[in-house]
py3Dmol code that shows the C-alpha trace and the ligand (Angstrom):
import py3Dmol

protein = """\
ATOM      1  CA  MET A   1     -13.745 -17.443  -4.761  1.00  0.00           C
ATOM      2  CA  LYS A   2     -14.897 -15.141  -1.945  1.00  0.00           C
ATOM      3  CA  VAL A   3     -16.348 -11.781  -2.962  1.00  0.00           C
ATOM      4  CA  TYR A   4     -16.190  -8.960  -0.379  1.00  0.00           C
ATOM      5  CA  ASN A   5     -18.909  -6.366   0.181  1.00  0.00           C
ATOM      6  CA  GLU A   6     -17.857  -2.759  -0.344  1.00  0.00           C
ATOM      7  CA  GLU A   7     -18.255  -1.927   3.355  1.00  0.00           C
ATOM      8  CA  ASP A   8     -15.684  -4.622   4.189  1.00  0.00           C
ATOM      9  CA  TYR A   9     -12.958  -3.262   1.879  1.00  0.00           C
ATOM     10  CA  LEU A  10      -9.638  -2.537   3.595  1.00  0.00           C
ATOM     11  CA  MET A  11      -7.205   0.164   2.512  1.00  0.00           C
ATOM     12  CA  LEU A  12      -4.963  -0.906  -0.369  1.00  0.00           C
ATOM     13  CA  SER A  13      -2.138   1.240   1.040  1.00  0.00           C
ATOM     14  CA  GLY A  14      -2.178  -1.028   4.113  1.00  0.00           C
ATOM     15  CA  ILE A  15      -0.453  -3.738   2.050  1.00  0.00           C
ATOM     16  CA  GLN A  16       2.895  -1.922   2.277  1.00  0.00           C
ATOM     17  CA  HIS A  17       2.422  -1.559   6.060  1.00  0.00           C
ATOM     18  CA  PHE A  18       1.527  -5.253   6.448  1.00  0.00           C
ATOM     19  CA  ALA A  19       4.472  -6.369   4.280  1.00  0.00           C
ATOM     20  CA  PHE A  20       6.785  -4.155   6.395  1.00  0.00           C
ATOM     21  CA  CYS A  21       5.347  -5.392   9.714  1.00  0.00           C
ATOM     22  CA  PRO A  22       1.903  -6.941  10.434  1.00  0.00           C
ATOM     23  CA  ARG A  23       1.926  -5.273  13.847  1.00  0.00           C
ATOM     24  CA  GLN A  24       2.478  -1.847  12.281  1.00  0.00           C
ATOM     25  CA  TRP A  25      -0.472  -2.510   9.957  1.00  0.00           C
ATOM     26  CA  ALA A  26      -2.717  -3.495  12.878  1.00  0.00           C
ATOM     27  CA  LEU A  27      -1.685  -0.462  14.957  1.00  0.00           C
ATOM     28  CA  ILE A  28      -2.575   1.856  12.061  1.00  0.00           C
ATOM     29  CA  HIS A  29      -5.591   0.129  10.513  1.00  0.00           C
ATOM     30  CA  ILE A  30      -7.214  -1.536  13.544  1.00  0.00           C
ATOM     31  CA  GLU A  31      -6.151   0.671  16.457  1.00  0.00           C
ATOM     32  CA  ASN A  32      -6.029   3.924  14.417  1.00  0.00           C
ATOM     33  CA  GLN A  33      -2.657   4.908  15.831  1.00  0.00           C
ATOM     34  CA  TRP A  34      -0.411   6.991  13.643  1.00  0.00           C
ATOM     35  CA  GLU A  35       2.705   8.968  14.367  1.00  0.00           C
ATOM     36  CA  GLU A  36       4.273  11.325  11.871  1.00  0.00           C
ATOM     37  CA  ASN A  37       8.023  11.170  11.439  1.00  0.00           C
ATOM     38  CA  VAL A  38      10.291  12.714   8.825  1.00  0.00           C
ATOM     39  CA  ARG A  39       9.763   9.766   6.496  1.00  0.00           C
ATOM     40  CA  THR A  40       5.948   9.835   6.590  1.00  0.00           C
ATOM     41  CA  VAL A  41       5.865  13.635   6.129  1.00  0.00           C
ATOM     42  CA  GLU A  42       8.201  13.400   3.131  1.00  0.00           C
ATOM     43  CA  GLY A  43       6.070  10.563   1.751  1.00  0.00           C
ATOM     44  CA  ASN A  44       2.902  12.649   2.020  1.00  0.00           C
ATOM     45  CA  ILE A  45       4.570  15.548   0.176  1.00  0.00           C
ATOM     46  CA  MET A  46       5.674  13.164  -2.610  1.00  0.00           C
ATOM     47  CA  HIS A  47       2.123  11.837  -3.025  1.00  0.00           C
ATOM     48  CA  LYS A  48       0.706  15.375  -3.050  1.00  0.00           C
ATOM     49  CA  ARG A  49       3.131  16.275  -5.840  1.00  0.00           C
ATOM     50  CA  ALA A  50       2.124  13.175  -7.814  1.00  0.00           C
ATOM     51  CA  HIS A  51      -1.495  14.253  -7.466  1.00  0.00           C
ATOM     52  CA  ASP A  52      -0.856  17.918  -8.385  1.00  0.00           C
ATOM     53  CA  GLY A  53      -1.324  19.068 -11.963  1.00  0.00           C
ATOM     54  CA  PRO A  54      -3.908  18.038 -14.525  1.00  0.00           C
ATOM     55  CA  GLN A  55      -5.772  14.807 -13.790  1.00  0.00           C
ATOM     56  CA  ILE A  56      -5.484  13.676 -17.411  1.00  0.00           C
ATOM     57  CA  GLU A  57      -2.597  14.540 -19.699  1.00  0.00           C
ATOM     58  CA  THR A  58      -2.108  13.382 -23.251  1.00  0.00           C
ATOM     59  CA  ARG A  59       1.213  13.031 -25.014  1.00  0.00           C
ATOM     60  CA  LYS A  60       1.864  11.409 -28.387  1.00  0.00           C
ATOM     61  CA  ASN A  61       1.017   7.740 -27.756  1.00  0.00           C
ATOM     62  CA  LEU A  62       0.455   8.115 -24.045  1.00  0.00           C
ATOM     63  CA  VAL A  63      -2.439   9.137 -21.822  1.00  0.00           C
ATOM     64  CA  VAL A  64      -1.508   9.867 -18.186  1.00  0.00           C
ATOM     65  CA  SER A  65      -4.237   9.777 -15.576  1.00  0.00           C
ATOM     66  CA  ARG A  66      -3.739  10.790 -11.914  1.00  0.00           C
ATOM     67  CA  GLN A  67      -5.535   9.723  -8.754  1.00  0.00           C
ATOM     68  CA  ILE A  68      -7.640   6.910 -10.134  1.00  0.00           C
ATOM     69  CA  LYS A  69      -9.837   5.271  -7.488  1.00  0.00           C
ATOM     70  CA  VAL A  70      -9.477   1.497  -7.617  1.00  0.00           C
ATOM     71  CA  TYR A  71     -10.881  -1.556  -5.850  1.00  0.00           C
ATOM     72  CA  SER A  72     -10.927  -5.338  -5.969  1.00  0.00           C
ATOM     73  CA  LYS A  73     -13.955  -7.235  -4.741  1.00  0.00           C
ATOM     74  CA  TYR A  74     -11.931 -10.461  -4.722  1.00  0.00           C
ATOM     75  CA  LEU A  75      -9.116  -9.034  -2.557  1.00  0.00           C
ATOM     76  CA  GLY A  76     -11.499  -6.840  -0.548  1.00  0.00           C
ATOM     77  CA  ILE A  77      -9.391  -3.684  -0.871  1.00  0.00           C
ATOM     78  CA  SER A  78      -9.762  -0.184  -2.304  1.00  0.00           C
ATOM     79  CA  GLY A  79      -7.454   2.792  -2.750  1.00  0.00           C
ATOM     80  CA  ILE A  80      -6.037   5.360  -5.121  1.00  0.00           C
ATOM     81  CA  CYS A  81      -3.404   4.933  -7.836  1.00  0.00           C
ATOM     82  CA  ASP A  82      -0.961   7.878  -7.953  1.00  0.00           C
ATOM     83  CA  VAL A  83      -0.564   7.642 -11.724  1.00  0.00           C
ATOM     84  CA  VAL A  84      -1.858   5.259 -14.368  1.00  0.00           C
ATOM     85  CA  GLU A  85      -0.333   5.472 -17.829  1.00  0.00           C
ATOM     86  CA  PHE A  86      -2.187   4.190 -20.861  1.00  0.00           C
ATOM     87  CA  LYS A  87       0.342   3.362 -23.567  1.00  0.00           C
ATOM     88  CA  LYS A  88      -0.856   2.898 -27.134  1.00  0.00           C
ATOM     89  CA  CYS A  89      -0.440  -0.745 -28.190  1.00  0.00           C
ATOM     90  CA  LYS A  90       1.712  -1.740 -31.113  1.00  0.00           C
ATOM     91  CA  LYS A  91       0.080  -3.797 -33.856  1.00  0.00           C
ATOM     92  CA  GLY A  92      -1.032  -7.206 -32.536  1.00  0.00           C
ATOM     93  CA  GLU A  93      -0.730  -6.265 -28.845  1.00  0.00           C
ATOM     94  CA  GLU A  94      -3.692  -6.633 -26.525  1.00  0.00           C
ATOM     95  CA  GLY A  95      -5.121  -3.711 -24.596  1.00  0.00           C
ATOM     96  CA  ILE A  96      -8.231  -1.771 -23.648  1.00  0.00           C
ATOM     97  CA  ARG A  97     -10.233   0.848 -25.523  1.00  0.00           C
ATOM     98  CA  LEU A  98     -10.272   4.440 -24.219  1.00  0.00           C
ATOM     99  CA  TYR A  99     -13.349   6.556 -24.743  1.00  0.00           C
ATOM    100  CA  GLY A 100     -12.961   8.892 -27.750  1.00  0.00           C
ATOM    101  CA  ARG A 101      -9.567   7.525 -28.804  1.00  0.00           C
ATOM    102  CA  GLU A 102      -8.539   5.196 -31.561  1.00  0.00           C
ATOM    103  CA  GLY A 103      -6.670   1.963 -31.050  1.00  0.00           C
ATOM    104  CA  LEU A 104      -5.918  -0.114 -27.966  1.00  0.00           C
ATOM    105  CA  TYR A 105      -3.983   0.935 -24.850  1.00  0.00           C
ATOM    106  CA  LYS A 106      -1.892  -0.997 -22.315  1.00  0.00           C
ATOM    107  CA  VAL A 107      -2.509  -0.130 -18.674  1.00  0.00           C
ATOM    108  CA  HIS A 108       0.643   0.733 -16.677  1.00  0.00           C
ATOM    109  CA  PRO A 109       0.445   1.800 -12.990  1.00  0.00           C
ATOM    110  CA  VAL A 110       3.144   4.086 -11.530  1.00  0.00           C
ATOM    111  CA  GLU A 111       3.452   4.514  -7.750  1.00  0.00           C
ATOM    112  CA  TYR A 112       5.398   7.460  -6.272  1.00  0.00           C
ATOM    113  CA  LYS A 113       7.614   6.806  -3.272  1.00  0.00           C
ATOM    114  CA  LYS A 114       9.962   8.985  -1.303  1.00  0.00           C
ATOM    115  CA  GLY A 115      13.473   7.697  -0.615  1.00  0.00           C
ATOM    116  CA  GLU A 116      15.111   4.989  -2.630  1.00  0.00           C
ATOM    117  CA  PRO A 117      14.357   1.385  -3.649  1.00  0.00           C
ATOM    118  CA  LYS A 118      14.082  -0.861  -0.594  1.00  0.00           C
ATOM    119  CA  GLU A 119      15.451  -4.330   0.039  1.00  0.00           C
ATOM    120  CA  ASN A 120      12.020  -5.658   0.982  1.00  0.00           C
ATOM    121  CA  ASN A 121       9.069  -6.110  -1.378  1.00  0.00           C
ATOM    122  CA  ALA A 122       6.626  -3.757   0.415  1.00  0.00           C
ATOM    123  CA  ASP A 123       6.483  -1.120  -2.361  1.00  0.00           C
ATOM    124  CA  ARG A 124       6.358  -3.750  -5.119  1.00  0.00           C
ATOM    125  CA  LEU A 125       3.465  -5.528  -3.403  1.00  0.00           C
ATOM    126  CA  GLN A 126       1.477  -2.288  -3.189  1.00  0.00           C
ATOM    127  CA  LEU A 127       2.034  -1.706  -6.918  1.00  0.00           C
ATOM    128  CA  VAL A 128       0.998  -5.290  -7.715  1.00  0.00           C
ATOM    129  CA  ALA A 129      -2.189  -4.829  -5.655  1.00  0.00           C
ATOM    130  CA  GLN A 130      -2.973  -1.718  -7.729  1.00  0.00           C
ATOM    131  CA  ALA A 131      -2.376  -3.703 -10.922  1.00  0.00           C
ATOM    132  CA  ILE A 132      -4.743  -6.477  -9.754  1.00  0.00           C
ATOM    133  CA  CYS A 133      -7.448  -3.869  -8.977  1.00  0.00           C
ATOM    134  CA  LEU A 134      -7.014  -2.210 -12.387  1.00  0.00           C
ATOM    135  CA  GLU A 135      -7.154  -5.618 -14.118  1.00  0.00           C
ATOM    136  CA  GLU A 136     -10.406  -6.457 -12.360  1.00  0.00           C
ATOM    137  CA  MET A 137     -11.975  -3.058 -13.111  1.00  0.00           C
ATOM    138  CA  MET A 138     -10.811  -2.797 -16.725  1.00  0.00           C
ATOM    139  CA  CYS A 139     -10.945  -6.508 -17.708  1.00  0.00           C
ATOM    140  CA  THR A 140      -7.366  -6.598 -18.884  1.00  0.00           C
ATOM    141  CA  ARG A 141      -4.002  -8.133 -17.998  1.00  0.00           C
ATOM    142  CA  ILE A 142      -1.164  -5.979 -16.648  1.00  0.00           C
ATOM    143  CA  GLU A 143       2.347  -7.379 -16.979  1.00  0.00           C
ATOM    144  CA  GLU A 144       4.385  -4.514 -15.524  1.00  0.00           C
ATOM    145  CA  GLY A 145       4.401  -1.201 -13.678  1.00  0.00           C
ATOM    146  CA  ASP A 146       6.887   1.285 -12.229  1.00  0.00           C
ATOM    147  CA  LEU A 147       7.888   2.626  -8.815  1.00  0.00           C
ATOM    148  CA  TYR A 148       9.215   6.206  -8.931  1.00  0.00           C
ATOM    149  CA  TYR A 149      11.596   7.099  -6.083  1.00  0.00           C
ATOM    150  CA  GLY A 150      11.997  10.711  -4.930  1.00  0.00           C
ATOM    151  CA  THR A 151      15.626  10.449  -3.778  1.00  0.00           C
ATOM    152  CA  THR A 152      17.017   8.739  -6.860  1.00  0.00           C
ATOM    153  CA  LYS A 153      14.487  10.460  -9.155  1.00  0.00           C
ATOM    154  CA  ARG A 154      14.402   7.226 -11.109  1.00  0.00           C
ATOM    155  CA  ARG A 155      11.861   4.577 -11.909  1.00  0.00           C
ATOM    156  CA  GLU A 156      12.202   0.956 -10.879  1.00  0.00           C
ATOM    157  CA  HIS A 157      10.575  -1.361 -13.342  1.00  0.00           C
ATOM    158  CA  VAL A 158       8.421  -4.052 -11.680  1.00  0.00           C
ATOM    159  CA  LYS A 159       7.214  -7.237 -13.368  1.00  0.00           C
ATOM    160  CA  ILE A 160       3.795  -8.282 -12.066  1.00  0.00           C
ATOM    161  CA  THR A 161       4.785 -11.926 -11.504  1.00  0.00           C
ATOM    162  CA  ASP A 162       2.600 -14.809 -10.320  1.00  0.00           C
ATOM    163  CA  SER A 163       4.579 -15.064  -7.079  1.00  0.00           C
ATOM    164  CA  LEU A 164       4.027 -11.349  -6.263  1.00  0.00           C
ATOM    165  CA  ARG A 165       0.319 -11.764  -7.102  1.00  0.00           C
ATOM    166  CA  GLN A 166       0.147 -14.759  -4.736  1.00  0.00           C
ATOM    167  CA  GLU A 167       1.895 -12.773  -1.989  1.00  0.00           C
ATOM    168  CA  VAL A 168      -0.643  -9.930  -2.340  1.00  0.00           C
ATOM    169  CA  GLU A 169      -3.496 -12.452  -2.148  1.00  0.00           C
ATOM    170  CA  ASN A 170      -2.045 -14.014   1.026  1.00  0.00           C
ATOM    171  CA  ILE A 171      -1.510 -10.614   2.667  1.00  0.00           C
ATOM    172  CA  CYS A 172      -5.093  -9.543   1.905  1.00  0.00           C
ATOM    173  CA  LEU A 173      -6.477 -12.779   3.381  1.00  0.00           C
ATOM    174  CA  GLN A 174      -4.366 -12.272   6.497  1.00  0.00           C
ATOM    175  CA  MET A 175      -5.363  -8.586   6.834  1.00  0.00           C
ATOM    176  CA  HIS A 176      -9.062  -9.511   6.670  1.00  0.00           C
ATOM    177  CA  LYS A 177      -8.555 -12.305   9.218  1.00  0.00           C
ATOM    178  CA  TYR A 178      -6.850  -9.926  11.682  1.00  0.00           C
ATOM    179  CA  PHE A 179      -9.348  -7.139  11.009  1.00  0.00           C
ATOM    180  CA  ASP A 180     -12.358  -9.415  11.610  1.00  0.00           C
ATOM    181  CA  ARG A 181     -10.853 -10.491  14.947  1.00  0.00           C
ATOM    182  CA  GLN A 182      -9.599  -6.933  15.702  1.00  0.00           C
ATOM    183  CA  TYR A 183      -6.288  -8.655  16.426  1.00  0.00           C
ATOM    184  CA  THR A 184      -2.930  -6.867  16.784  1.00  0.00           C
ATOM    185  CA  PRO A 185      -0.133  -9.456  16.561  1.00  0.00           C
ATOM    186  CA  ASN A 186       2.986  -9.311  18.705  1.00  0.00           C
ATOM    187  CA  ILE A 187       6.145  -9.236  16.662  1.00  0.00           C
ATOM    188  CA  LYS A 188       9.780  -9.806  17.623  1.00  0.00           C
ATOM    189  CA  ARG A 189      11.707  -6.574  17.209  1.00  0.00           C
ATOM    190  CA  THR A 190      13.982  -6.385  14.155  1.00  0.00           C
ATOM    191  CA  LYS A 191      16.313  -3.753  12.709  1.00  0.00           C
ATOM    192  CA  SER A 192      13.307  -2.495  10.668  1.00  0.00           C
ATOM    193  CA  CYS A 193      11.916  -1.150  13.963  1.00  0.00           C
ATOM    194  CA  ASN A 194      14.461   1.706  13.819  1.00  0.00           C
ATOM    195  CA  ALA A 195      12.845   3.043  10.651  1.00  0.00           C
ATOM    196  CA  CYS A 196       9.283   2.423  11.861  1.00  0.00           C
ATOM    197  CA  SER A 197       7.000   5.447  12.161  1.00  0.00           C
ATOM    198  CA  LEU A 198       5.305   3.790  15.167  1.00  0.00           C
ATOM    199  CA  LYS A 199       8.375   2.767  17.143  1.00  0.00           C
ATOM    200  CA  ASN A 200       7.527   5.201  19.962  1.00  0.00           C
ATOM    201  CA  ILE A 201       4.055   3.829  20.493  1.00  0.00           C
ATOM    202  CA  CYS A 202       4.648   0.202  19.621  1.00  0.00           C
ATOM    203  CA  LEU A 203       3.826  -1.967  22.649  1.00  0.00           C
ATOM    204  CA  PRO A 204       6.841  -4.322  22.536  1.00  0.00           C
ATOM    205  CA  GLN A 205       9.018  -1.272  23.104  1.00  0.00           C
ATOM    206  CA  LEU A 206       6.787   0.341  25.702  1.00  0.00           C
ATOM    207  CA  SER A 207       6.109  -2.904  27.548  1.00  0.00           C
ATOM    208  CA  LYS A 208       9.761  -2.937  28.602  1.00  0.00           C
ATOM    209  CA  LYS A 209       9.103   0.298  30.490  1.00  0.00           C
ATOM    210  CA  LYS A 210       6.803   0.404  33.521  1.00  0.00           C
ATOM    211  CA  SER A 211       3.517   2.108  32.636  1.00  0.00           C
ATOM    212  CA  VAL A 212       2.201   4.569  35.265  1.00  0.00           C
ATOM    213  CA  HIS A 213      -1.139   2.710  35.260  1.00  0.00           C
ATOM    214  CA  ASN A 214       0.476  -0.667  36.010  1.00  0.00           C
ATOM    215  CA  TYR A 215       2.812   0.906  38.586  1.00  0.00           C
ATOM    216  CA  ILE A 216      -0.131   2.372  40.565  1.00  0.00           C
ATOM    217  CA  LEU A 217      -2.125  -0.886  40.347  1.00  0.00           C
ATOM    218  CA  LYS A 218       0.855  -2.895  41.594  1.00  0.00           C
ATOM    219  CA  THR A 219       1.537  -0.432  44.425  1.00  0.00           C
ATOM    220  CA  ILE A 220      -2.130  -0.585  45.576  1.00  0.00           C
ATOM    221  CA  LYS A 221      -2.010  -4.407  45.432  1.00  0.00           C
ATOM    222  CA  ASP A 222       1.185  -4.466  47.490  1.00  0.00           C
ATOM    223  CA  GLY A 223      -0.522  -2.274  50.110  1.00  0.00           C
ATOM    224  CA  GLU A 224       1.914   0.590  49.757  1.00  0.00           C
ATOM    225  CA  LEU A 225      -0.792   3.198  49.050  1.00  0.00           C
TER     226      LEU A 225
END
"""
ligand_1 = """\
8
SF4
S 8.391 -0.847 16.103
Fe 8.904 -2.775 15.060
S 7.444 -4.337 15.858
Fe 6.642 -2.285 16.342
S 5.259 -1.820 14.679
Fe 7.246 -0.912 14.163
S 8.305 -2.458 12.932
Fe 6.579 -3.480 13.951
"""
view = py3Dmol.view(width=600, height=400)
view.addModel(protein, "pdb")
view.setStyle({"model": 0}, {"cartoon": {"style": "trace"}})
view.addModel(ligand_1, "xyz")
view.setStyle({"model": 1}, {"stick": {}})
view.zoomTo()
view.show()
């Protein structure tokens, strides 16, 4: 299995962009283009709230840790988990040891999202990628996590299935392939484009309009200037 060097790690958060649209991912992560819209601003506020407050909080059988830096050398990604809960294991359950605490704890990632649960798997795949990173770093197995949505103020329970793990692996391979080639794919427009934060700068949309640069070049070529 390939192991990536730290300097080649890509952003874990890019997985949700790639799952939504590979072109959007490339525009953001290869071409460094980003445009704020209401959705992205709301999303940033949600993440800030998740990261506010104490970094470690302890309740009865639960330890809550915020903003844990994570990475996977096998996927070649790194990022930050909004919240990771460590739930005390019942008798016979497997888990990890926490420094200074008795017993074993199950690791349970929680990702904060604005809006409501989506039809596509983009948010789930990001959560699964976090789980894979935590597994690798903490030598444990994570079976489930949660997505918390700001609009519904509810959690969606996510099973970390083999098929979601495989999808994350495939996306990471593809992201590295595109990144190495500095390749931005062309994508057929879909209804998702309406909700895309990059719709105003996405080339398929702009290419339908005449750019000033191309207009001048064509006019010079035609001998009109
Ligand atoms: S506008 Fe559509 S094709 Fe362009 S990046 Fe956004 S989702 Fe992808």
